[in-house]
Each structure stands twice: as structure tokens, then as C-alpha cells.
N, C-alpha and C positions, 0 to 999 in steps of 0.2 A: 132687821137691816144685818145682824151678825150672822144669820141663818143663809140669807143671800150671800154674803161674801163666802163663807164656809163652800158652800154649792158651787161658786164660780172658781174657788181655789181647786176643789176636787176634779172639776173639769178640764181645767187648764192643765193638771198634773197629768189627768189620763191621755188628753190630747199630746202632750209633750211625750210622754212615753210610747204612745202610738207611733207617732213620728220617729222618736229614735230608734225603733225597731225597723222600721221601713228605709229600704236602699235599692239602690239601682245595682241589678245584676246584668251581666253579658256573658252569654253563652254561646253554644254551638250545636246544631243537630245533624247528625248523619244518619244515614242509611245502614243496614245490617251489612253492607259491602264495603262501608267506610267512605260514601261518597255524600257529600254535601246535599241536605235535603230541603229544596224550596219550597215556600209557600205553607210550612207547617204552622197550624193556630197554636198558638203560646197562652193558655187561658189562667188566670188565678181562679182556683176552683171554688164555686158559690158566689163570685162577683161577675161583673162585665167587662173588668179590666184586663186588656190582651195584648198579643202584636202577633206579629209573623216573621219568620225568617227569610233572610236576604238569599241572593243566589249562590253566596256561599255557604248557606246554612245557619249563619249567625242571627241574635236576636238581642233586645235588651227589654226588662220591665223592671218596674218599680216592685218591690214584694215585700211582705213582712215576713220575719224569721219563721214564724209559726204556718206560714200559708204552703199549700200544696198547689202545684203547676202541673196542667193536663195539656200534654203535647198530641196532636191529632192532624190528622191529613189524609187526603183521598188517597186510598191504595196503602196506607199504613196503619200499623196496630196502635192504638191507643196507649200512652204511657202516663202515670202520674209518678211526679217526683217531690217528695215531701220535705220539706225544709231545705230549700235548695242553697249549695254553695254560691261562693262570689262567681264563680266561673264554670259552671256545669257543662260538660258536654253528654248530650242525651244522644242514644241511639236507638232508633225506631225500626221495628222487624217490619219488613215489605209484606203485605197480606199475601197469604198463600191460598188462593183461589184455585184449585187444580185446573178448572174449565178456562181460567183467563191465562195460564202458561202459553207461552211462545213454543210452538215444537216446527221441527223441521218434518216435511212426510215426504220428502223427494223432489230436487231441483227448486222449491219454494217452502216459506214458513209461513204458518197459519196459527191462530187461537184454537187452541184444544178444543173450543166449544164448538167450533165451526168445522172440525173434521168427524168424520163418522167411522173412522176406522179403529183398528186395535193397535195402540200404540202404548209402549211403557217409557217413561221418561226418569232418568237418574240426572240429579243436580250435582254442581260442584260440590256442593258442601258433605255431599255423603261420598266423594271419593278423594278428596284430600287428605294428608296427612298419613295415607294407606303404604305399608312398607312392600306394596305390590311393585314389581318391575314392570307389567304390563297392565293395558287397560283392560283386558277380557278378565283377568283375574280379579279385579278391583270391583265388577260386575256380580260377583257370586252373593246369591239372595237378596239381590236388591230389586229386580224386576220377576214379577209373576210369568210362567212359563219360561224363562230363561235359566237354563242346568249350566253349570259351570263346574268342571270336574278337574281336577290336577292328574296329568298324565306322571309328575314326579314332584320332586320339589327342587329341581335344579333352579336356581335363581336365572331369570331369563328363559327358563324352558317353557315347552309347549304345554298346551291345556285345550281341554275338550269342551267347547260350547254348545250347545244345542238349543234350539228355538221350537217349542211344542214338540217335542218327540225329534224322532229320525225319519225324514220324508223319503229316504233312500235305503237300497242296501249297498249296491257296489259302487254308484256315484258319491260322491262327496256330501256332507252332511253340514259342513261348516257355513257360517253364514257371512254375508256381504258386508265388510267394513269400509266406511266412508269418512274419510277426515278432513273435515273442511271442502266438499265436495271429490276429493280424489278417491278412486276407487282403487284398495289396497289389494296387493297378491300377499297372502298371508301364508303362503308356502314355506316351511322347512328346508331350507336349501343347505344347512350345514350337515356334515358327514359325521364328526367326531363329538358332538355334543346336539343339544337341542337349543336352537335358537329362533326365538318368538319374534317374527317381524314388527309384531306391535308394540314390542321393547322401545322404539325409536321414540315413544312419546311419554313425556312427563305426564302422570296423571294429573299433577298440579296446575297443567297449562289448560284443561278440559274447563268447559264453560258447562255442558251439557251433553248427555247421550240418550237419544230417540231409537227405540226400538219398533222397527215395523214387523210385526208380527201375521198379520194376515195379508192374503193376496190382492184384497180389494185394494189396500195402499200400496203394498209392494210393488205390485204390477206394473207400475211406472218404470222399474227397474227391469222388467221383464225376465233376460234368460239368467239373470244372476241373482235374483231375488227367491229362487225356490225355497231357501233355508231362513228366511228372515233378513232382516237390514238391520245394522247397527251403524247409525249416522252420528257422528262425533263433531260437535262443533267446538272450537277452542277459544280461547279468551281474547277479546279485542280491545282495542284502545277506546277511549272515550275523549270528547273534547274537554278541555280545562287544564287547569295546571298539571304538571307532570308528577306523577305519584309513583312512588317507588314502594316494591315489597322485597322485603328479604325473609328467607327462612332456612333453619338448620336444623337436622336430626341427627342424634346419634343413639344408637342402641346394639342390643346383644342378641345373639342367635343360639338357640340351643336345639337338641333333637327333643321332637314331642316325647318322645320315650325311649329308655333301653330295654331292651328284650331280655325279659328273666330267661336266664339258661343255668345250667347245671354246674356245679363246682367239680374238683377233679375224684373227690371222692365217690359223690353221688354218679359220675359218670363212670367210675368203675364199677360200681355197684351194677349200674344197667347193662354194661358189658358182660358182667358176670350171668344175670340172668337171660341175655341173649344167647350167649352160650349154650348156657343150659338148655333153652327153649330149641335151639338148633338141634342139640343130641338127643331134645325130647326125654330129658331127667331131671327130677327135682334140683335146685340149685346147693341144697345139701350133700347130694352125692357126688357134685363134681370133686375131682382129685386134685391135690396139690399140684400137680403139674398142669392140670387144664387150669387152674387160678394163675400159675405161672405165666401160660403161654398168654392169657388174658391179659395180664399185667404187662405184659411185653407190647401186645396189640396198643395199649392205652399207650405207653411212657415211649415206646421204639428204643427201648436200651437192648443191649445184646445177651444179657445173661441176667436170672434170677434164681435164688437159691429157692428150691420148689417149698420148703419149709416156710420162708421169710416172705413167700409173696403176698399173702393176703394183708399182713401189716404193713408190707410196703404200700401197698394198694391205698390202705386209709389214711396213708401219711403223706400223700403227692400233694406237691404244691399246685395252685390255681393261678393261671394267668389271665387276666383280663384283657382281652382282643378289643372288646368295645370301647373299653376305658382308653386304650392307645389309639385307637381309630378315631374317636370322635375327639372334638372339641368346642370351643366355645368361639363362634364367629362373631362379626360387627358389623353394624351398619352406619354407614355416615352419608349425610346428604345437605348439599348446600344449592340454595337456587335465587336467582335474584330477578326482579323484572321490573320494568319501567314503561310507563304508559301515560299517554297524553295527547297533547294535539290543538288544533284550535276547529273553526267550522268548514274550511277546506281541507284540513288533511289531519287524520287520527293516525297514532302508531301505537304498537307494544312490542315489546323487545324483552325476551327472557333468555337465560342461560343456568343450566343445572349441571351438577355432577353428582355421581354417586356410587358409592363402593357397597357392594353387600357379598359377605363372605358365608360361605355354607359350612355347617359344623364337620362334614368333612372336606377335608382339603382337596385342592385341584378342583375345583369347581366354583370358584369365585368370580363375578359379574361387576364390570365396572362400564360406567357410562357416563359420557359428556354430549351435551347437545344445546344447541342456539336456535331460538325460534325467532322470526320477525315476520309482523304482521304490518301491513302499511295500507290505508283507504285514502283516497284523492277524489275529491271532487273538482272535477276540473271546469264543470262550467253547472248551469243549473239544468242542463240534462246528460251530462255525460259524466261517469265515476270509474273510477278503477281502484280495483281491489288486489291484492297480492298478499301471498303468505310461502314461507319458506321455513323448513324444518329440517336441519342439520343435526346428525347425531352419529357417534360413533359408539358401539358397546364391543367390550373385550370380555371374554370369557376362556377361564382354564377347563380345559378338556377333563372331565371325570373319566376314570376308568372304564366305564360302560354305563349306559345311561339306561340299559334294560337288560334282562337274561341274566341265567346264572354263572357268571363268568368267575372261577376261581380266584381271581386276583382283585376283584372289586372290595374295596373295604365295607361298603354300606352293606353288600351281601355275605359276605365271607366271615365277619367280624364277630359275631355271634353263635357261628357254626363250626369254629375252628376248635377242635379238642381241646380242654383248658389245661391238659398236661402239657402241651406245646409251648417252650418259652420263646419270648419275643426278642431277647438278644442273648448272645454267649455272655460268659463271666467277664470278660474283657471290654464289653460294651459294643462290639461289634454285633451287626444282625444275624441272628439263629437261621438257619435252612436255605442261605444265600448259595447258589449255584456256583462253582468254582472254588468254593473255599475248601482248605485241608485241613483237619478232615472234613467232609463233607456230612452232615446230619440233616435228614429233610422233615420236614414238619409230619406229624402221621395223620391218617385219615384221608378222606376223600379231599378236603381243602387243604392242601399241603404247601401253600405259597405263603411266604411271609408278606401279609398285605401293606403291614406297616412300611417294608422296606419298598416293596414294588410301587407302593404310592409315592415314597419320597424320590425314587430313582426316575421313573417316569416324569413325561412333561408333554406339554402341547397345550395350543391354544384356538379359539376361534375369533376373529375379528369382524365385524359387519360394521359397515360405512353404508350411511344410509341418506339420501335426501329427498324429502316430500315436499313437494313446492306446487302453486298454482297461479295463475294470473287470469283476472277477468276484467270484463269491460261491460258497463252498464250503459245503454243508451235510453233515454224516455223520448219516446215520440211523440205521444200526448200525455195528457195527466193519467189515463188509464189504458196506455199502451206504452210497453218497453221490449227491448230487444236484449238478449246475453249472449255473450261468447265467451268461454271459460276451456281453457286448456291446463292441464297437468301432467306431472311426471313422479311417478314412484321409482326411484334407482336406488338398487341395493348391490353391494361387493361383499360377499363373503369369503374370508381367506382363513384358512385352517392348515394347523401342522399337527402332526402326531408322531411322538418319540417312543418306540418300544426299547427300552435302555437295555444293553447287553449283559448287565449285572442282574437282571429279572430273570424268572424262569421262561417266559416265553419270549425273550430275547436273546438268551445264552447262546444256544445252538446258531442263531441265525448271525450273531454277532451284532446285534442290535437291527432295529427295522425304522424306517422313518416314510412317514407319508405324508404328503401335502394335497391342498385343494385351491381352485380359484372359482367362484361363480359370478357371474354376472347375470344379473335381472333388471330389465329395462322394461317400463311398464308406462305406456303412454296413452293417455285419455283427452278426450275434447267432446265438447256438446255446444250447440247452439239454441237458444230457446226463445220464442216470441211469447211474451207476459201478457194478459190482459187482467184488470180488476176493474169493473166498471159498476156503478151506482147506479138504478133505475128508479128513480122517484123516492121514498121515504123507506121502503118495505123492499124491494128487490135488488139484489147483488149477485152479480156473475163474474165468477174469474177463473182462470185457466190457461193453459200455456200448449204449445207444440214445439215440439224438436227433435233435433237429430244427432246422434253421439256416435262417436268411433272409438275403439279402443283397441290396441295392438301390444301384446305381451312379447317378448323376446328373452331367452333363457337360453345361458351357453355356459357350459365349464369345463375346466381341464382337471385331472386328478395324476398323480406320478408316486410311484413308491421305488424304494432299493435298500437292500441289506448289505450287511458285510462291511461292518466300519473298522479302522484302524484301533480305536479305541471309545471307550463311550464319550469322551468329552467332545468328540466329533458328531455334529447333529446336523451339518449341511447335507443335503442332498448329494452335492457333486461329489462328497466324499464316500460314498456307497460303490462297494466294489463290483456290487452286482444289481443292474437296474431289474427290478421285477416287472413293473407294468407300466404302461402309460395309456390314458384314457381321453378321448373328447368328446363332447356332445354338443348339440345346438339345437333348439327346437324352440317352438311358438305357437302364438295362435291369433285369429282376429275376431273380433266381433263389431256389428254394425246394427244398428235401430234406428227407427223413428217413433214418437211416442206422443201422445196426447191426452191431455187433463181438463176437465171442464168440472166446474162446481156452482150450483146455485143454492141462493139462501133466501128465503122467505122470510122476513121479518125476525130474523134471527130466531125464528123457531123451526123452521122445516129446513132441511139440509138433503141435497142430492149430488153425487158425485159420481163421475164414469171417468175410465183410466182404458186407455188401448195402447197396445206396443207391438211393433213388430219386427222381429229380431234375426240376425243371422249369426252363425256361428260357424268357423272352419273347421269344428271337432265333428262334425255330422258328415253323412254319407250325400253324395252330390244330387240324390233324390230329394233330400229333406234338410237343405241348409237352414231354411227361413222358418219361424214358426211365429203363430199369431196369439197374444195374451190379452187378457182384457180384467177390469174389475168394475163393479158397480156398489154404492155404498148410499145408504140413507140415514139420516138423523133425525131425533125428534127430542128438540130443547122442551121437555115438558113444564119446567119451571117458568118458563116464560107466559104461560096460558094464564087466563086471568083468574082462572079457578086455584091458582096456587101462589098469588101474586102477594097474598097475606097470611101464608102459611106460617106460624111459629114453629112448624116441625120441619119441613120440608123446606131444605135451603136453595138446594140444585139438584136436580133431576133429569137425566138424559137418555132416550133409548136410541141404540143405535144397531145396524143390520149391514153386512156385508157379503160380497161373493166375487171372487176372482180366480184367476189362473194365472200360473208362474211357470217357467221352466228351470230344468238343470242340466247343465252341460260339463259338470263337475267330473270328466272322464279324461283318458287320456289323449294327448292332441293328434294322435294318427290313428286312434282306435277303428275309425271307420275305413282306412286305407288300406289297400294291399302294398304291403312294403316288403323290401328285401334289405337283409343285413349282411355286413360284411364282416370280416377278422377269422374267418375260417381258413384252414389250409387244406387243398385238395390236389394230388399228385404231386407235391412239393411246391405246389404256385398258392397264389392267395386267391380265394374263393369267394362266391358271394351265394346265398341260399334266401329262399321264400320265407319269412318271417312272420308276417301278419296277414290274415286272411280279409279282403275285402266285404265291405258290407254297404252297399252303395244307399240301402233303404234306412241304415240307422237313424234316429230322430231324437228329437226332445223328450226327455222324461218330463212329464206334465205333473203339476200339482194343482187340486181344486181345492180351495179354501173357504168355507162359511163361516161366519162369526156373528153372534147376537151379543150384543155387551149392554149393560147398565152402569151409568155412572150416577152417583148419589152423595148428597150431603144434607146431614141433620143437625138441627139444634144450630142455627147460624154456623154450619160448619163446623161444629166441634167435632162432628164425626163425618169422615168423608171415604169413598172408595170407590170403588167398581167391579162388576163381576162379569167375567168373559164365558161363553160357551162356544166350543167350536168343532167343526168336522174337519179333517184334511185330508183328503183322498188323493194317491199319487196311482196314475197309471202309466203304463208304458214304461215299466221299470228297466232300466237299465243292469242288464246281466250279463257276466259271462257264462255261454252255454258251452259245455261240453261237446266235443267232437270224438269220432273214432281214430284211433292213433294211427290208423292207416291212411287217413287223409292226410297225414304230414303235419296236421296241427294239433293241440290239446283243446284249443276254444278259440271262441270268436264273441264279440261284443253283439247282443242283440235287445230288442224292447219286447222284453216278455214278463210280465208279472203286476201285480197290485199289491198297495199297501195302505192301510188306514191308521189314521192317529185322531183320535177323539179326546176333548179334555173340559175341564174346568179351570178357571183361575180365580183367585180373588184378592184382590187389595184393599187394606182397611189403614186407615190413619185416624188418631182419635187424641184429640185434647183432654185429657182425664181430669187433669187440674191445670187451669189456665186462668192467670190473674193480670189484671191490668196494672197493678202497681209495680212500678221499676224494681228489681230485684227480688220480688217475690217469688216462691217456689211453685215452678211449673212441671208437668209430666204430660210428656207425649208419646205416643205408642203407635208404631207402624209394623204391621202384620203382612205378609207375603205368603201366598199359598198357591201350589197347582199341581194339577192331578191329570197325567196323561196315559191312556189307554191305547196300545198300538196291537195291530193285528194284520198279519199276511194275508190277503185275500184271494190270491190266485198267484200259481207259477206257469210256466211252459208246459206243454204237451200234458196240462191236467194232472203233472205231480203234485203230491201232497207235501212232500220233502224234497229239497233241493239236493238233487245227487252229491255235489260237492261239498254239502257244508249240513249235516244233522240237524244244526241249531236252527234253521230257517226251516219252518212246517206252518202250511195254511191252517188258520185258527188260532195262531198264538202271535208273541211278539217275536221280533227279530232277535236272536241270541238266546232261545229258550235253552234251558239245561235239559238234556235227554240221557240217562243215565241209571245205572243201578241203583236203588235204596238201600242204604246201610240200615241193618238190623240191631247193632249194637254188637256186644260181646257176650260168648257162652260164658256164663257163671263157672261152669265146672271145669273149663279148659284154657280161658283165656284168649281164644282164637276168635277173630272178628267174623260177624257174619252179616250176610244180605239178602234181601227179600227175592226170590223167584218169582216167574210168569204165573205160578199156582199159588202164590202168596205165602209158601214155605220159607224157612230159613235154608239157607245153603253156604257152604264155604267157599264154593267156586261157583262164578257167574257166565252167564252168557248173553249173547248181544239179545235174545229174545226177552231177558228179563228187564231191560231198560223201560224207564217210565218217565212222563212229564214231570219235573221236580219244579222249576220256576222259571222265572225271566234273570238275564245276568247283565243286560245291556244299559237298560233304563232304569231309574226308580219310578214307582206309581207315584208318589208324592215327594214334593221337594219345595223350597221355600226359604222364608227368614223372619227373623221377628227383631225387632229394635226397640229399645226404651231409652228414651231421654229425657235427664232430670236435671232441672236448672234452678238456681239459688244464686242470687247476687251476682256475682262474675264466675261463679263455677257451674260446670255443664258435668254430667256423667253419661256416657253413651254406652250402653252395652247391646251388643249384637250377638244373634245366637242365626246360624243357618242350619239345614237339616235336610236329609233324604230317608226316604222310607219306601220298601217294597223291591228291593233287587237282590240277588246272591251273588257273592262274590268268592273267589279263590285268591291266597294269597300264597304266590309261589315260594317264598321265603319260608312262612310260615309252615307250609306243608314239606319242607326238608326237614325243620326243627321239629316236627311232630312226629318223624317215624320210628322213634324209640330203637332205631339200629345198631346204635354205635359205632356209626362209620362217621358221623359229625353229631356235635352238641345237640341236645334236647332242652326244648322249652320246659320250663319248671313245672308248669301245669300239666303237661302230659307225662313228667315222672311222677307227680303227687299222685294223679289218678289214673294210673296203669294198673293193670291187673296183675294181680301176686300171688293170690292164694284161691283156691276153689270154694266156689260159693260167693265171692266178690262181685257186687254189683257196679257194672263201671261201662263207659262207651270208649274208653281206651283199650286197647290190645296189650296181651303181653310184649316184651320184648323179644325180637327174633334176630339174629344175627345173618338168616337167609335174607329175611325180610320180605319174600313173596307173600306171604299171607297177612301182612300188615299194610304194603303199598301195593308193590308191584305194578301191574301193568294199568292204565287209565280207565280200564274195565273193574276191574278187580276194586279200584279205591272208590268208584260211584261218587255218591253225593257226600262222603264223609268229608273231603276237604274242602266243602262249599261251606259257606255260611250267610247269614243275613247282615247285610253290609248298611242295616240301618244306623243312623247315628244322628246325635244332637252335639253341635260342635259351638263353645263360645268362641266365635270367629275374632270379635274385637271388642274390647272393653278399654274407654278412652275417657279421661279425666283430663278436663279443658280448665284453664282459668284465664278471663280477659281482664285485664289490668284497667281498673278505671283510669281515665284520661285528665291527669291534674293540670294544673296551671303550667306547670313546668313543662310536662309531656306536650302541652298545648302551644307553649312558647317554641318548643324545639321543633315544631311541626309534625309531632307523632299522632296519628289519626287512629291508630288500633296495636294492641300489642297483645299477644296470647303466648302461653305457655301451655303444655300438656305432656301427657305422659299415657302411652297406648301400649296394651298387650293383644298380640295376635297369636290365635292356636293356643288359647290358654287350656282349654280343657276339653275333652270329647268323651261322650258317652256313647259307646258302643259295645257289640261283641267280639270285637277284633282281636285276634292275638298278635298280629303283626305291629309294624310301626305305625302305620296308618290307614284308616278304612276307607279314605275318600277316591284312593285313586283308582283308575280305569285299567282295565287288563288284567294281569295275574300278580302284578307287584314284585315281580321277581328282579332283583339285582337292581332296582330303582335307589335313586338317592330321595328320601322321604322327605316331607315337608316339614318345616321349620316350626318351634316355638320362639317368638320374638318379643322384645320388649324395646321400646325406642322412648325417649324423650326429645321433645322439640320446641323452639319458639318462631313465633312470627311475628314481625314488626311491619308495619305499614307508615310511610312519612310523604 
């Protein structure tokens, strides 16, 4: 009996203890965008006890303190929560099966699994928080086959985007950009700076970017799609409670590097050696007088005692012009959005403001934007959609965007001779014209760039409106009609003031230049859309449509000089009107198109596309062109033999072939034109300025593409491999004419060009845990290889007569020059290799050989590693290029060792000084002809491998856990992050930056940026 009572007491104590540990908890489940997740299963692990979430994502369940809750749902990744708190908020990540993503393919959206074309997609999470003023720069390294290169580091400046190489030589190579259905004009209309029209769009407003890379898909856009299509879809409102998001960023901007140049003592030594080489005598044999003359050249002083010359030269003061020219810039951004609605109407409104200062003054960027999207379901059959994006961005004009301008701080600051002072003893600027007494800076770079940059002024302001409105009417469940109209309007106004206190404005008593440019781009289309299911296995969808686009561009420029004082900068105060110019131009396009897709049992896909386009840019005999696309796909993973595979999760084979056209030439290249403005016999005259070519026609590109999409081990590894062949026929080229004809050239269709390549996209969840807050590691790798070859030129020419860099059998932009042989160890003189293979001091044209390609890299891509643990995540993104030669115009000047400007430390340290020395840097020479001289004599000495690997972004993010207090306040997400951009670059470049396209002479380089930010949703 006693034993029975003891047993009952123990059992009751156990039950009471368990009962005391159990409690009812109420929580909420959200998706990774902060939206309530409905229908999520909430189960106590190891039991049958469970619940499910309601429409607002909430749940209640009885649990023990030591229990583990398991949250799971269709299209969501499973999460386990151990020992849950009383009011937990759980965030579930949406499953990322790449083939189930919705993509935009041209006038319609489709599942990626149902599309057989070559399309790369970039999602919002990959674009958020980047300190990129424009969308195109944010795409760098994110999509295979999409090459993004900076032309300069001007905030809001233009960049170079190429999709699968360059399909043209003379015609444009820029892709077509479409934002919410609006085809944009991306021409730079600014005169005084580089204004990127894509800068109107805040990257944080972007939902997704789909890039059509093959003609089979892009053929639906016909004449504008030859260089690929970038389709941008912005964020839209969703039905439900109004949700607010606010974000703010602050940061600092610094130069990537400062060029390591000589101090005054090193420069004096260099000058002494240069004079000795000029006189062809040893340095030790220079007389005291010759050393004194050298010192005079270095300092600009009026006289020196010969005996004191050398000691004075070695005690010269050094002035750091880079330190004076550069500063630490800053970044500030604020953005606010609200979205919501009901079953009938949804909306999203967002506003943003951004300031980005360059590390060189007078190149700042400010943007203010407002975006509104409204969608209304008027009836069960009729719906309306509208979007408008208003923006204004203001840029300070830099001294120059390119070119070796003496007053440009970015170009001149490292090259000014270091003995030149920046200010006079009284604090005024040294070397300013008009000062008494006047002392000019010595050397070639003889302007005080600090004063010039402070005195001069100017701005470029762009006001832009991109908007659209559309109506959809459902005729039947499977048939609908859509009407769409859009406008891309841009007004660019600029003013540039060359101050009378600067060398360029002193004799002119100031110069003021102004511009206004209006661009109106109107487009409209109508489509009839069908999507019909036949039985359980057959589905047909497609559309037919008509499109019209018209663009008008007009502008006015004026200038005047002769101002009473430098304080007067309005054009009406000019004593001398210098010039007034006005222009107006435009073009029209129209086309009809059709697309049909057949899907059998979600296994076999066939798509056909056709378009018939007309462009006003072509000759009267060839205004219209026909383009087509055909593609097929096989979802192999849907076959019975792979249904139960534990290795292959998804497998799809695709093939496509199609044609597109290119009309990116002058609006009137095919027409015979007269021009005015001349004077004949004292009266205004006109002349014949352009030769008519009625047979001018479309440049045509034919692309074939073979692709394989795969997923392994329950999609722990996913990726795609693409192989393509891109052939351009009827190249639009400028053909030279005999000068006796009265014309220099005319545009014609003569030539062929090929691009072939391979692309790889790979994503892997290297470490993936289902436990909430556990450590995860994801890797994404993007690789692209492109080989370009000129196949044919007009008249059987193997070389384009007007451009030696275009040669049959080689890529466009091949380097054809003499090969540098290094330095003669005995004399220090530079040598080249002649046509017989011998070393020579003097080169000839016959000595030139093919060195390499200069325009496009062979390989390029990016690598992203994402590590996450609890609320922290670390994203490390590298981008890279390999296989291109480049020359840096600024570094070339600083490598001369001539002592007319300063010199890079590397060339000083490695210069030839004594007989027998082995080096590739020649001796200094004041004459300079043997060191640099003409382009023929420099050969490939000034070219280097432009290969690089860059730590593009490093981002540390912390997502705050949503406590009960935050839940009561209505906060749905809170995030803090710190990010570094362009932190480290591995390359062989001597200059500021290896990434630039062109010669990098006088440009403002890219910046090293560190930002911190916070995002809050409620």
C-alpha cells in the first residue's frame, strides 16, 4: 500500500511539473520579404500536436519549454525553432528553384521552366544597398555574358555595357533598356559632363532585371534587340494593410589609390641624369654650371651660384599636389516607400534623395526621385495599370571628362613638378595669371589646378519623366487584349564658366557656355494575348501585336566671352557673343510581331517568334526588315526515368536560333543632305554634306544558342551552361571615298563579324541548415568566355583602310605595333624588334606585328560568397576580367622619365643608371625622342595586361530579431549593414584604375566607398 501511494505521488509530481512547463504561445510567420505567410504548418517536433497560420501569419500553440517547433509550407524552406519565446516571429525563406522563377520575356511573363531562350535574371536582393547611381553599374559581375566597364568614376557618368561581345563595328553596341515596358533612350546628351540617363531610377525600386541574350528570345523586339535586351521590372503594391519601408545610408568616398610619384630631390636627380643623356656625357662630368641650369629648370628660380647648385637641389621642398587636389567625399541617401491596397486597387509610392560627392571637387551628384504605381481592377474583365517616375539629378561639371587637359585635377595633380608651390607665403594661390609679380609653374603642367578648380564653376541638370499607362481587357478566360502607351521625356540643361582668373579664361576675360537639350521618346503598342489549355497535357500561348516608336531630339547651345569682372557669369553680360547653335533631329520605328509557344506535358517546349520592322534611318529601298526566332526546350527532369533520382533535381536542355537587326547609326546617314552656315561671296550659303545611299539596310545578327540548366542533390547545386554563336552580316561601316568626289565617306553595308562563347552560372549551398539561426554558406559563380573575329571587309580588304586595328581574322581593336625589346644594358637606350627579328633603335612601319586585343576581355565574371549565422550575414563579391590589353594615358605621361613632368616612383627606381644593368626602363633623356617619341617608337611598351580581380563589395548585415515590443509597434523588419565597395584590386596597372575603357587620360577615377545604412519596415 505504501509503495502504491509513493508511486502515485511521484506520478502526480511529474504530471504537475510537465503541466507547469507547458504554455500557450502566440506568434507570427513572415516570408523573407516581410509579408504574412498564410497556411504554414506549425508542428511540435516528435508529436502530432500542430497548428497553421492565419491570413495575417499568426498562430497559437501549446508547447513545452524544451520543445522544438517546425515551420513548413509549400514553396517555403523548413525552419526549426528550439525553446521558443512567448511571442516569436519566424521568417521563412521562399524556396529558390531557378526554373520556377517568373521572368519577363518580351511583352509577357512566363515561368523560366516554360522558356527555352537564354535569359539571365538578377533579383532585388542582389541590387539593394549598392552605392551605384545607375542600374547598369549595379549589374557588374552579376549575369554571365554581361560585361560592365566604367568609362570614368564620375557619379552618374556613363559606362560601357556589352552583352556577349560586340556585334558591330561602327553601329551602336549598347543593349536595349526597357523599364516597366518603356523603351528608353540611353544616349548621353550632356555636353559638359557625362550624364547617364539610367540614373533616373533608384536601384532600390527594382524588383527584377531579366536580360535577353539570344536572338531567339530577343527577336520579339526586332530592330532594337541586336545587342541584347535588359528588361527592368520595378516593385509594385500588393493587396493588404499599407506597409511602409524607410532606409537611410551614409558613407565616405576616397580615391582607389594615390599615384606614387617623386619628391623634389628625386626629381632633381632625374633631371640631372636627363641632361647628361641629352649631352651624351656621364653624370659625373656635368659642370657646376650645367647643374645650376638644371636647378633653374626644376625650380624656376632666376639665378643660382654654380658652386651651390647641387646642394640647393638636394634641399628642395616637396609640394604634394595630389594631397591638395583630393578630398574625402561623402554619400547620403534617404528613401521611403508605402504600398498596399485592396482587391480592386493596389498602389506603391516611393521617394528618394541621394547625394554623392566625388573625391575630386566639382563632380558631385544629387538626385531626387518620386515614383508612383497604381493598378486598378475596374471590372472582372477590365483592369488598368499606370506608373510614373519623376526625377531630377544635378551634377557639378568636372574640368574635363577625358583628355590630357592641363587644368584637370585628376590628370595633372600627380604630374606637376613637385618643386612648384601651391600658395604664396601670404596664402594666395601661386602661379595665377595677372598677379604681380607673376611666377608661373614650371614644366608642361604649368597651371595651378587647385586655384583653377576653385574658381571655375558649372552644372548639368537633368529633369526626367518616365511613365506609362495600360489597359487589359479579358475577352475570354484564355484571350485578352492589351493597349500600352509610354513616354520617356528628358530635359538636360547645362552651364560652364571658365573664370577670368584662370589661365584658360584670362586672355578672354572669362568664357560662359550654356546648353539646353530636349528629348521626347514616345512609344505605344497593342497586343492580343492568348493562353489556352487543351486537355491535361497541351498548352498554347502567344500574342500578336503592333508597335510604334518616335523620338525627337532638339537642342540649343550658346557661348560668349569678355566679362567685366569674374563675378558676372550670366551670358547676357558677355561683351562678345562667340557662337549660337541649334539643331533638331529624330527617327521613327514601327513594327508588327507575333509569338506562339507550345508546351506538351511540361516536358517539351517549342516557341516561334516573328517581327517585321521599319526604321526611318535606312534607305528608301530597304526601310523594312524581317526577323525571326525559333527555340525548343526539353524538361528532362519531368521524364519518368528521372522522377525518383536522388542526384538530379532538375535538368533542362534548350536550343534557339534567331535574327535581330541593328539601326544604331545616324538618323540621316542614308539620305542626301545639304548643310548651311557657310559664307559664299559675302552671302549665306549651303553645301551638299552627305551622300545618299538608298540601298542602306539593316545590320543583321544571327545567333544560335545551346543551353543546359541543372540542379543536383535537391537543388543544393544549381546552374546553367550556355554555348552560343553570334554572326553579324551586312556590317554598317563608313566606306572612304576619293576626296575629288567632294565627300570623305559614306555609310554602307560591307563586312562580317563573329562572336562565339561559353557561359557558366553556378550556385551552391555549401552548408545549409534547417535550424533557425544556424550557420549557412552559399556560393555563386559567374563565368563567361567570348572570342570575336572579323570575318570579312569590303572590297576583299584584309585591313580596314581607315583603322589598322580592324583586321580580318582578329578581334575588333587588335593592337598592331612594334614589339618592345627592352633596354640595351650597355647604353640604357630602349630597343625594339624589327621585321627580321633583330634589335633596333629606330623602328619602321614594316616592323609592326599583332600584339593582342584591346577592347574586350576574353574572360569575365564574378564570385559571391554569402555566410549567415543567426541574424548576421556576410556577402563577399569579387568581379574579374582577363585577356585584354590596355594603355593608361596618364601613366604613360608619368613613365617618360623626361623631367618635363613628374614621374612614377616605379620607373624612377627601375631606370637604367649604370652600364651592365638589366632593366626594361630606359635611361632619362631630356630630348625624349628615344624614350617615348612617336607612337611608332613607343610600340607596345606603354601597353599592359588589363587583367584584374577586384573585391567589389563586402557587406556585413544584421537583421534585428522582432521582439514583442517591436511587434506591438508594428515593425516587420529592421536591418543594419555596413558595406565597402572597390576595397581591393589585384592587377598590374600603374594608374589609378585598371577597369576603364579607352586610354584613361584625364578621367576621374572610380572611388573606394564605405557606407553604413539601416532599413526599417512597418
